[in-house]
C-alpha positions in Angstrom: 94.9 174.9 9.1 91.3 175.8 9.0 89.9 177.0 11.9 86.8 174.6 11.7 89.2 171.4 10.6 88.9 168.1 12.2 91.9 167.8 14.4 94.6 165.5 13.0 97.9 166.7 14.9 98.3 164.2 18.1 100.3 167.5 19.8 97.3 169.7 19.7 95.2 166.9 20.9 97.4 166.1 23.7 97.4 170.2 24.2 93.7 170.1 24.1 93.3 167.2 26.6 96.0 169.2 28.9 93.9 172.7 28.6 90.6 170.8 29.7 92.4 168.6 32.7 93.7 172.4 33.4 90.0 174.0 33.2 88.4 171.2 35.5 91.3 171.4 38.0 91.0 175.3 38.4 86.6 175.3 38.6 86.9 172.4 40.9 89.3 174.3 42.7 88.0 177.6 43.1 84.3 175.6 43.7 85.9 174.2 46.8 87.7 177.3 47.6 84.2 178.9 48.2 83.1 176.4 50.7 86.1 173.8 51.8 84.0 171.0 53.4 84.0 167.3 52.5 80.7 167.3 51.3 81.4 169.7 48.8 84.8 167.6 47.9 82.1 164.6 47.9 79.7 166.3 45.6 82.8 167.5 43.3 83.3 163.6 42.7 80.0 162.8 42.0 79.6 165.6 39.5 82.9 164.8 37.7 82.3 160.9 37.9 78.4 161.5 36.8 79.4 164.0 33.5 82.1 161.4 32.7 79.9 158.4 32.5 77.3 160.4 30.5 80.0 161.3 28.0 80.9 157.8 27.5 77.5 156.9 27.1 76.6 159.1 24.4 80.3 158.7 22.9 80.6 154.8 23.2 77.0 153.3 24.3 74.9 154.9 21.9 77.5 154.4 18.9 78.1 150.8 19.6 74.8 149.0 20.9 71.7 151.5 20.8 72.3 153.1 17.4 75.1 152.0 15.1 74.3 154.1 12.2 75.1 157.2 14.5 78.6 158.7 14.6 79.5 160.9 17.7 80.7 164.1 16.8 80.3 166.0 20.1 77.6 166.8 22.8 75.9 169.3 20.3 75.9 166.7 17.5 74.4 163.8 19.9 71.3 166.2 21.2 70.7 167.1 17.5 70.9 163.0 17.1 68.0 162.8 19.8 65.9 165.6 18.5 65.7 164.5 15.1 65.0 160.7 16.3 62.3 162.3 18.7 60.4 164.1 15.7 60.9 161.1 12.8 59.0 159.0 15.9 56.4 161.5 16.2 55.7 161.5 12.5 55.4 157.7 12.3 52.9 157.8 15.3 50.8 160.4 13.6 50.8 158.6 10.4 
């Protein structure tokens, strides 16, 4: 298995999901431990919800409704796509 090859093993994909869940849970618990209050818990909830919705937007909404030719490959890929699109629109405006 090459290091930067696409994942094909369901077991490795599940492991990756569990590790993301663990990392997020530990980070949220550490933030809450620094300042254990209802306000901190509420703000952490908003942060988690908002980033989940952003990820959904980048993954699903853009690919299905905004630019069907775009295929999601990660957050870096999405940002590069936006940059290229912005540059091509500038060139059109200058012409």
